[in-house]
VEXNUDO-639513 format. One line per field, with one value per residue: residue number from 1; residue in one letter; x, y, z of N, C-alpha, C in turn. Coordinates in steps of 0.001 Angstrom, whole numbers. Layout:
# VEXNUDO-639513
k: c(NUM, ...)
r: c(A, ...)
n.px: c(X, ...)
n.py: c(Y, ...)
n.pz: c(Z, ...)
ca.px: c(X, ...)
ca.py: c(Y, ...)
ca.pz: c(Z, ...)
c.px: c(X, ...)
c.py: c(Y, ...)
c.pz: c(Z, ...)
//
This chain:
# VEXNUDO-639513
k: c(1, 2, 3, 4, 5, 6, 7, 8, 9, 10, 11, 12, 13, 14, 15, 16, 17, 18, 19, 20, 21, 22, 23, 24, 25, 26, 27, 28, 29, 30, 31, 32, 33, 34, 35, 36, 37, 38, 39, 40, 41, 42, 43, 44, 45, 46, 47, 48, 49, 50, 51, 52, 53, 54, 55, 56, 57, 58, 59, 60, 61, 62, 63, 64, 65, 66, 67, 68, 69, 70, 71, 72, 73, 74, 75, 76, 77, 78, 79, 80, 81, 82, 83, 84, 85, 86, 87, 88, 89, 90, 91, 92, 93, 94, 95, 96, 97, 98, 99, 100, 101, 102, 103, 104, 105, 106, 107, 108, 109, 110, 111, 112, 113, 114, 115, 116, 117, 118, 119, 120, 121, 122, 123, 124, 125, 126, 127, 128, 129, 130, 131, 132, 133, 134, 135, 136, 137, 138, 139, 140, 141, 142, 143, 144, 145, 146, 147, 148, 149, 150, 151, 152, 153, 154, 155, 156, 157, 158, 159, 160, 161, 162, 163, 164, 165, 166, 167, 168, 169, 170, 171, 172, 173, 174, 175, 176, 177, 178, 179, 180, 181, 182, 183, 184, 185, 186, 187, 188, 189, 190, 191, 192, 193, 194, 195, 196, 197, 198, 199, 200, 201, 202, 203, 204, 205)
r: c(M, T, R, T, L, I, L, P, G, F, R, G, S, F, G, D, H, W, Q, A, H, W, L, R, D, D, P, R, A, V, L, V, E, Q, D, D, W, E, R, P, D, L, D, L, W, N, A, R, L, Q, E, V, L, A, T, T, D, K, A, L, L, V, A, H, S, L, G, C, L, L, A, A, R, I, A, S, S, P, L, A, G, R, V, K, G, A, F, L, V, A, P, C, D, P, A, L, T, E, K, L, H, P, G, A, I, R, F, G, A, L, P, E, K, R, L, S, F, P, S, M, L, V, A, S, R, S, D, P, Y, M, Q, F, N, E, A, R, R, L, A, A, A, W, G, S, S, L, V, D, L, G, P, Q, G, H, I, N, V, K, S, G, F, G, R, W, P, M, G, Y, R, L, A, S, L, L, S, R, E, R, G, R, S, K, S, A, V, G, A, P, Q, P, T, S, H, G, A, E, G, P, S, F, R, S, P, L, T)
n.px: c(-92006, -92623, -93975, -95965, -95754, -97582, -97264, -98687, -98915, -99235, -102118, -103084, -104151, -106922, -110273, -110721, -108057, -104928, -103235, -104982, -106537, -104489, -103771, -106315, -106223, -103825, -103206, -100915, -100489, -100212, -101301, -99213, -100213, -100599, -100672, -101698, -102529, -103010, -101100, -98320, -95138, -91847, -90400, -92267, -93766, -91739, -90917, -93155, -92871, -90752, -91416, -93446, -91775, -89902, -91310, -91495, -90076, -89271, -89761, -91569, -91557, -94240, -94783, -96020, -95799, -95159, -94848, -92536, -90255, -90311, -89865, -87298, -85671, -85809, -83716, -81398, -81582, -80982, -82795, -83076, -82213, -84256, -85880, -86760, -87105, -88170, -91160, -91506, -93573, -94255, -92749, -92714, -91448, -90227, -90131, -91723, -94134, -94560, -94987, -97346, -99150, -98742, -96878, -97790, -96577, -93903, -91007, -88412, -85658, -84903, -84088, -80894, -79300, -77900, -79842, -80088, -81286, -82819, -84816, -87347, -88489, -91326, -92240, -93991, -94461, -95971, -96505, -97346, -96081, -93555, -90864, -90305, -87667, -86223, -87107, -85790, -83265, -83233, -83574, -81426, -79562, -80414, -80128, -82063, -84036, -85713, -89080, -90740, -93776, -94945, -97125, -98824, -99826, -100151, -100123, -102678, -105766, -107159, -105590, -106550, -105829, -107199, -107701, -104550, -103419, -101105, -99138, -98815, -97334, -94878, -93841, -93240, -90757, -88718, -87896, -86147, -84237, -82207, -78768, -78055, -76882, -78523, -80655, -81883, -85335, -87904, -91286, -94449, -96977, -99979, -103139, -105344, -106098, -107518, -108904, -108071, -108849, -108873, -106578, -103926, -100301, -98013, -95213, -92604, -91175)
n.py: c(249765, 249218, 246030, 245357, 242996, 241233, 239653, 237528, 236200, 233471, 231513, 233471, 236864, 238284, 239649, 242463, 243060, 244829, 244351, 243025, 245432, 246982, 245311, 245992, 248628, 249486, 249503, 248188, 245886, 242467, 239497, 236985, 234041, 231398, 227598, 226394, 227923, 227276, 225450, 226393, 225819, 226278, 225677, 225293, 227747, 229497, 228455, 229211, 232060, 232628, 231809, 233777, 236096, 235456, 236317, 238952, 242288, 244383, 244595, 245190, 244310, 243274, 242666, 240490, 239192, 235861, 236057, 237888, 236505, 234862, 236789, 237413, 235056, 234991, 236827, 235536, 234386, 233924, 235621, 237710, 240178, 241517, 242434, 245621, 246559, 245862, 245687, 245269, 243874, 243351, 240906, 237345, 235205, 232026, 230061, 231017, 231036, 228465, 227447, 228873, 227671, 224671, 222637, 223653, 225057, 224934, 226259, 226396, 227879, 231379, 233577, 235022, 236449, 239418, 241218, 241866, 243991, 247417, 247678, 247679, 247278, 247067, 247255, 246103, 246718, 245033, 242525, 239050, 237332, 237939, 239037, 242765, 243516, 241191, 241656, 244346, 243385, 241697, 243416, 244959, 242858, 242036, 244538, 246406, 249223, 250213, 250636, 251581, 251110, 251080, 249726, 247592, 245092, 242285, 243813, 243770, 242702, 241953, 243876, 246388, 247057, 247841, 249267, 250947, 253759, 255016, 253061, 252957, 255609, 254851, 253052, 254250, 255658, 254018, 254016, 256117, 255046, 253921, 253624, 254485, 254212, 252310, 253085, 253144, 254108, 256246, 256084, 257946, 256665, 255407, 257233, 256560, 253918, 253361, 255771, 257900, 257271, 255753, 256592, 256369, 256089, 255058, 253411, 252612, 253168)
n.pz: c(-195148, -191821, -189969, -187622, -185288, -183188, -180352, -177988, -174637, -172663, -173011, -174702, -175963, -175891, -176548, -174449, -173979, -173956, -176139, -177944, -178645, -179752, -182152, -183598, -183874, -185150, -188379, -189439, -188166, -187075, -185543, -184464, -184635, -182697, -182475, -180249, -177301, -174914, -173903, -174196, -176113, -176659, -178874, -180727, -180812, -181568, -184077, -185401, -185244, -186605, -189158, -189784, -189645, -191666, -194006, -193738, -194106, -192065, -188865, -185787, -182554, -180463, -177560, -174849, -171665, -171562, -174417, -174601, -173808, -176072, -177781, -177134, -177882, -180214, -181019, -181286, -183667, -187221, -188514, -187016, -187689, -189051, -187261, -185958, -183633, -180209, -178071, -174589, -172581, -169233, -169084, -168253, -165392, -166013, -163754, -161807, -163276, -163613, -161235, -160769, -162534, -163024, -165108, -167401, -169364, -171706, -171929, -171101, -169633, -168528, -171380, -171480, -172996, -174388, -176339, -179864, -180952, -180725, -177653, -175306, -172071, -170138, -166749, -163866, -160293, -159099, -160015, -160541, -161848, -162173, -160322, -159518, -159142, -160470, -162919, -163283, -163419, -165907, -167648, -167851, -168659, -171150, -172313, -172655, -172376, -169382, -168067, -165359, -164272, -161627, -159259, -161067, -161512, -163518, -166013, -167760, -168748, -165925, -164414, -165377, -167896, -170713, -173860, -174565, -174823, -174035, -174169, -176749, -177159, -175508, -176882, -179545, -178501, -179072, -181397, -180988, -179727, -181428, -182275, -179844, -176688, -174173, -171332, -167952, -167663, -166180, -166012, -165830, -163544, -165082, -164843, -166105, -168396, -170484, -171200, -173143, -175544, -179150, -180313, -182294, -183195, -185515, -184185, -185467, -188467)
ca.px: c(-93030, -92447, -94934, -96038, -96000, -98001, -96713, -99123, -98446, -100051, -103631, -103320, -104852, -108324, -111236, -110446, -106584, -104506, -102688, -106230, -107033, -103508, -104299, -107216, -105959, -102567, -103130, -99866, -100258, -100523, -100980, -98498, -100997, -99921, -101684, -102174, -102316, -102951, -99788, -96952, -94095, -90970, -90169, -93272, -93836, -90491, -91022, -94330, -92564, -89897, -92343, -93791, -90532, -89288, -92088, -91741, -88834, -88904, -90980, -91590, -92195, -95065, -94856, -96622, -95710, -94488, -94590, -91304, -89460, -90293, -88940, -85846, -85179, -85483, -82726, -80106, -81865, -80460, -83913, -83194, -81792, -85505, -86459, -86099, -87485, -88921, -91548, -91719, -94453, -94344, -92079, -92758, -90585, -90836, -90106, -93117, -95173, -94670, -95868, -98912, -99779, -98021, -97163, -98690, -95843, -92461, -90356, -87168, -85162, -85144, -83040, -80087, -77964, -78148, -80604, -79339, -82141, -83433, -85875, -87822, -88764, -92034, -92608, -94897, -93832, -96835, -96676, -97259, -95453, -92025, -90433, -89525, -86036, -85759, -87263, -84851, -81917, -83370, -83561, -79889, -78999, -80874, -79640, -83185, -84552, -86742, -90027, -91362, -95184, -95336, -97928, -100017, -100175, -99479, -100539, -103494, -107048, -107394, -105224, -107328, -105169, -107513, -106890, -103372, -102554, -99712, -98426, -98338, -96324, -93875, -93194, -92671, -89554, -87776, -87057, -85127, -82982, -81322, -77560, -77284, -76882, -79912, -80502, -83276, -86237, -89025, -92690, -95654, -98056, -101209, -104237, -106354, -105541, -108235, -109736, -107954, -109444, -108322, -105536, -102520, -99293, -96942, -93946, -91586, -91523)
ca.py: c(249787, 248381, 245494, 245179, 241725, 241066, 238310, 237378, 235099, 232005, 231599, 234695, 238077, 238277, 240614, 243741, 243041, 245945, 243792, 242808, 246653, 247401, 244759, 246730, 250241, 249476, 248952, 247287, 244894, 241283, 238411, 235764, 233178, 229917, 226558, 226122, 229167, 226660, 224637, 227065, 225208, 227240, 225315, 225498, 229048, 229978, 228346, 230032, 233466, 232370, 231872, 235405, 236934, 235185, 237118, 240441, 242772, 244981, 244213, 245915, 243108, 244026, 241332, 240505, 238060, 234723, 236436, 238449, 235498, 234545, 237663, 237521, 233873, 235278, 237539, 234846, 233641, 234717, 236696, 239001, 241553, 242074, 243018, 247011, 246820, 245223, 246514, 244119, 244437, 242528, 239389, 236423, 234180, 230715, 229481, 231439, 230702, 226875, 227446, 229097, 226833, 223510, 221628, 224236, 225768, 224267, 227344, 226450, 229022, 232919, 233722, 235959, 237035, 240839, 241535, 242437, 245065, 248086, 246935, 248520, 246516, 247797, 246166, 246356, 246240, 244176, 241556, 238138, 236521, 238282, 240211, 243937, 243399, 240526, 242575, 245223, 242499, 241059, 244772, 245202, 241407, 242332, 245875, 247102, 250380, 250132, 251529, 251375, 251383, 250961, 248519, 247450, 243661, 241553, 244549, 243143, 243111, 242002, 244952, 247414, 247584, 247697, 250161, 251708, 254925, 255221, 251860, 253543, 256485, 254450, 252105, 255351, 255856, 252866, 254800, 257047, 254332, 253344, 254296, 255219, 253349, 252442, 253597, 252824, 255349, 256194, 256651, 257783, 255524, 255903, 257278, 255831, 253053, 253706, 256988, 258870, 256809, 254931, 257283, 255507, 256484, 253884, 253532, 252728, 253808)
ca.pz: c(-193861, -190598, -189686, -186227, -184849, -181881, -179668, -176874, -173978, -172113, -173393, -175687, -175532, -176660, -175790, -174106, -173627, -174504, -177538, -178996, -179252, -180610, -183350, -184181, -184067, -185964, -189649, -189888, -187077, -187341, -184596, -184695, -184294, -182328, -182508, -178769, -176275, -173531, -173624, -174591, -176379, -177249, -180037, -181724, -181086, -182221, -185404, -186049, -185406, -187738, -190412, -190040, -189812, -193054, -195126, -193515, -194191, -191000, -187774, -184626, -181914, -179513, -176648, -173567, -170801, -172365, -175658, -174511, -173800, -177576, -178575, -176570, -178163, -181746, -181219, -181631, -184842, -188429, -189023, -185901, -188423, -189712, -186302, -185843, -182224, -179545, -177198, -174126, -171576, -168415, -169267, -166974, -164847, -166173, -162644, -161270, -163999, -163296, -159830, -160881, -163653, -162985, -166267, -168525, -170295, -172002, -172469, -170607, -168482, -169280, -172227, -170639, -173687, -174954, -177484, -181141, -181496, -179560, -176951, -174222, -171100, -169334, -165828, -162691, -159289, -158352, -161266, -159909, -162748, -162255, -159306, -160166, -159106, -161587, -164449, -163818, -163800, -166926, -168660, -168025, -169297, -172663, -172985, -172893, -171332, -168502, -167726, -164057, -164171, -160395, -159029, -162096, -161589, -164914, -167085, -168624, -168564, -164945, -163782, -165936, -169237, -172053, -174828, -173864, -175575, -173258, -174687, -178134, -176770, -175019, -178074, -180430, -178171, -179537, -182692, -180659, -179049, -182292, -182318, -178718, -175415, -173358, -169856, -167410, -167655, -165417, -166528, -164714, -163490, -165710, -164337, -166814, -169377, -171863, -171391, -174100, -177083, -179865, -181249, -182872, -184433, -185689, -183610, -186134, -189957)
c.px: c(-92591, -93569, -94968, -96506, -96320, -97933, -97270, -98465, -99387, -101383, -104128, -103767, -106134, -109066, -110863, -109015, -105948, -103853, -103930, -106626, -105966, -103707, -105279, -106791, -104742, -102669, -101965, -99659, -100949, -100241, -100251, -99472, -100476, -101131, -102436, -101820, -102358, -101748, -98617, -95917, -92936, -90633, -91110, -93448, -92716, -90533, -92089, -93842, -91623, -90646, -92881, -92780, -89938, -90233, -92237, -90027, -88293, -90125, -90648, -92539, -92956, -95608, -95561, -96350, -94734, -93823, -92927, -90103, -89009, -89389, -87377, -84930, -84828, -84198, -81292, -80436, -81223, -81622, -83919, -82969, -83052, -86264, -85909, -86362, -88407, -89616, -92253, -92317, -94565, -94077, -92353, -91537, -90874, -90926, -91444, -94046, -95561, -95365, -97066, -99739, -98885, -98119, -97446, -97803, -94464, -91728, -88875, -86852, -85139, -83760, -82108, -79235, -78468, -78815, -79995, -80121, -82544, -84738, -86091, -88506, -89609, -92500, -93437, -94031, -94773, -97264, -96532, -96446, -93925, -91825, -89768, -88024, -85568, -85976, -86234, -83363, -82063, -83311, -82225, -79223, -79354, -80629, -80884, -83609, -85657, -87586, -90757, -92856, -95697, -96183, -98986, -100087, -99371, -99675, -101197, -104780, -107510, -106834, -105713, -106515, -106016, -107036, -105914, -102769, -101143, -98414, -97742, -97141, -95030, -93179, -92631, -91431, -88333, -87375, -86070, -83854, -82176, -79766, -77204, -77549, -78158, -79815, -81767, -83941, -87262, -90116, -93609, -96537, -99593, -102490, -105387, -105693, -106134, -108853, -109392, -108254, -108375, -107034, -104476, -101618, -98115, -95850, -92702, -91949, -90389)
c.py: c(248892, 247483, 245473, 243876, 241627, 239671, 238098, 236115, 233820, 232548, 233078, 235583, 238408, 239372, 242067, 243824, 243931, 245475, 243662, 244256, 247206, 246673, 245491, 248040, 250231, 249025, 247885, 246016, 243549, 240424, 237430, 234703, 231845, 228832, 226214, 227201, 228525, 225827, 225537, 226277, 225899, 226997, 225325, 226863, 229801, 229759, 229008, 231519, 233648, 232409, 233149, 236091, 236806, 235993, 238432, 241055, 243737, 244924, 245094, 244758, 243491, 242648, 241407, 239296, 236948, 235361, 237465, 237778, 235052, 235608, 237834, 236239, 234269, 236144, 236749, 234266, 234600, 235780, 237720, 240303, 242342, 242761, 244530, 247429, 246020, 245746, 245338, 244218, 243180, 241063, 238441, 235600, 232963, 229891, 229684, 231236, 229135, 226529, 227951, 228404, 225692, 222919, 222290, 224693, 224739, 225410, 227550, 227780, 230518, 233016, 234884, 236658, 238492, 240731, 242171, 243470, 245665, 247456, 248044, 247662, 247235, 246810, 246868, 246055, 245404, 242861, 240108, 236896, 236906, 239311, 241467, 243713, 242493, 240799, 243495, 244811, 242339, 242500, 244862, 244149, 241637, 243596, 246270, 248372, 249846, 250969, 250821, 251732, 251527, 249771, 248259, 246048, 243272, 242552, 244086, 243606, 243166, 243050, 246333, 248042, 247154, 248477, 250821, 252656, 255099, 254301, 252275, 254649, 255891, 253755, 253160, 255675, 255065, 253238, 255597, 256504, 253870, 254406, 254933, 254252, 253329, 252618, 253372, 254104, 255045, 256741, 256938, 256977, 256439, 256086, 256659, 255082, 253249, 254970, 258071, 258406, 256272, 255679, 256350, 256297, 255510, 254324, 253694, 252824, 253002)
c.pz: c(-192867, -189961, -188169, -185775, -183583, -181403, -178210, -176029, -173663, -172256, -173894, -175103, -176509, -175969, -175695, -173963, -174623, -176028, -178405, -179588, -180225, -182083, -184267, -184577, -184945, -187302, -190067, -188938, -187396, -186193, -185165, -183968, -183887, -182305, -181364, -177822, -175152, -173103, -174663, -174930, -177155, -178502, -181174, -182117, -181705, -183490, -186087, -186165, -186431, -189016, -190707, -190410, -191291, -194365, -194729, -193521, -193076, -190188, -186491, -183867, -180703, -178591, -175402, -172881, -171420, -173748, -175699, -174440, -175453, -178236, -178237, -177381, -179536, -182096, -181768, -183055, -186060, -188779, -187856, -186542, -189016, -188573, -185678, -184338, -181478, -178209, -175978, -172690, -170614, -168492, -167844, -166745, -165242, -164836, -162055, -162056, -163770, -162309, -159707, -161783, -163731, -164395, -167394, -169681, -170567, -172711, -172001, -169712, -169352, -169995, -171459, -171613, -174430, -176428, -178853, -181822, -180544, -179088, -175884, -173329, -170123, -168164, -164780, -161419, -158474, -159319, -160455, -160531, -162941, -160948, -159931, -160389, -160275, -162978, -164496, -164002, -165299, -168177, -168858, -168886, -170850, -173128, -173341, -172010, -170602, -168117, -166579, -164066, -162827, -160259, -160000, -162442, -162925, -166166, -168238, -168336, -166982, -163927, -164541, -167281, -170220, -173198, -173976, -174623, -175109, -173767, -175995, -178030, -176358, -176244, -179220, -179899, -178604, -180790, -182371, -180009, -179838, -182197, -181139, -177608, -174899, -172097, -169350, -167395, -166533, -166185, -165364, -164754, -164122, -164868, -164700, -167942, -170734, -172129, -172546, -175445, -177885, -180759, -181359, -183618, -184175, -185025, -184309, -187676, -190627)
//
C-alpha cells in the first residue's frame, strides 16, 4: 500500500488549505511535521522527511511551494527508491521567496537534477513565488509533466484553493507516467476548486 506524505511549504498548510483537506480526505495520508514552519531549514526538513521515508515502503509525495524543493532534494537520497511519485504544486523560487520574506528560509538554490521518480509539476501563471517560464524550465529539468492552471496565484487558500478534487484527479495520472517519457500537458482552468465535495480516490496503489 502506498502512503501519501504531505509536504507543506513555508508556514505550513493549515485550516482550509487544499493539503489540509487532502490529509483529512486520504486515509493513507500522513503530514511530514516540521519543528519550525516559520524558519524553514533544508537540512532539518530533509532529515525529518528521511525519518518518515525510512518507515515507509512506498510513498506518494504531495508537495506545495517549498515542499516541492524538499521533494526534489530527496531524489538524490538512497531512500528515493521508496518514492513512487511526486505531485508538485506551485514550487517556489528561493530567490523570489527571499525577497518576499527576507531571512526567513535556509533552503539553498533550486535543485536542478532530474528526479528519479515519476512527477507532475502544477504551475500558475500568476504565482508571486515563481515565474511561469521558470516553472516550465524546472519541469523540464526535473523530468516532470507540466500542468498549466492559468492565473491561479500561489495555488493556496488566498487564491481560492480549499478542498481540491481536481488535484486528486491530476495526482492519479502519476500512475500512468511509469514506464513512459514525460511531456508537458495542459489542464483546464478550474471554475470551482471545492464545489465537487470531498470525493477521494487514491492516486497510487
